[in-house]
C-alpha positions in Angstrom: 0.0 -0.1 0.0 1.4 3.3 -1.0 0.4 5.2 2.1 1.5 2.7 4.4 2.6 4.0 7.9 5.8 1.8 7.7 7.7 4.4 6.0 6.1 7.6 7.5 8.3 7.9 10.6 11.4 8.0 8.3 10.0 11.4 7.2 9.8 13.0 10.7 13.5 14.1 10.9 13.6 16.0 7.6 10.4 17.5 8.0 11.4 19.0 11.4 14.5 20.3 9.6 12.4 21.9 6.9 10.1 23.3 9.4 12.8 24.7 11.8 14.9 26.1 9.1 11.9 27.8 7.0 10.6 29.5 10.3 14.2 30.5 11.2 14.5 32.1 7.5 11.5 33.8 7.9 9.4 31.8 5.5 5.6 32.0 5.9 5.2 28.2 6.4 1.5 27.2 6.6 1.7 23.4 6.6 3.9 20.5 6.1 2.7 16.9 5.7 3.9 13.5 4.2 2.5 12.9 0.8 4.0 9.8 0.0 7.2 7.7 0.2 10.2 10.1 -0.5 7.6 13.0 -1.2 6.4 15.6 1.2 4.3 18.7 0.9 5.3 22.1 2.3 2.8 24.9 1.9 3.8 28.6 2.2 1.3 31.4 2.6 0.5 33.3 -0.7 2.3 36.5 -1.5 3.0 39.0 -4.3 5.4 38.0 -7.0 8.4 39.8 -5.7 8.0 38.4 -2.3 7.5 34.8 -3.5 10.6 35.2 -5.7 12.8 36.4 -2.7 11.3 33.4 -0.6 12.3 30.9 -3.2 15.6 32.0 -2.9 15.6 31.4 0.9 14.2 27.9 0.1 17.8 27.0 -1.1 18.9 27.6 2.4 16.5 24.8 3.3 17.9 22.5 0.7 21.4 23.3 2.0 20.6 22.5 5.5 18.9 19.2 4.4 21.9 18.1 2.3 24.3 18.8 5.3 21.9 16.2 7.3 22.3 13.7 4.5 19.1 14.4 2.5 18.3 15.6 -1.0 15.6 17.9 -1.6 14.0 19.6 -4.5 11.0 22.1 -4.6 8.4 22.3 -7.1 6.2 25.3 -7.1 2.3 24.8 -7.1 -0.6 26.9 -6.9 -3.8 26.9 -5.0 -6.9 26.2 -6.9 -9.6 28.8 -6.8 -12.1 28.1 -4.2 
C-alpha cells in the first residue's frame, strides 16, 4: 500500500529540519505533511510575486541544511486552485 505508515516515521526528521529552517529564515510556512514515500508537501502562505521570488531564494537555504543532514531536497512550485 502506497500510504503505508511503515515509512512515515522516516520523514519526521527531515520535516522537522524543513520546519525549523524555514521558520528561521522567515518563510511563511503554513503546513507540512507526508504525501507519499520520498515525497512531502510543504505549503507557504501566498504573497505577491516579488516576495515569492525572494522566498524561493531562501528555500535554497532549506535545501542546504537538508543536504548537510544527508538528505536531498528539490522544490516544485504549485498554486492553489480557486475555491
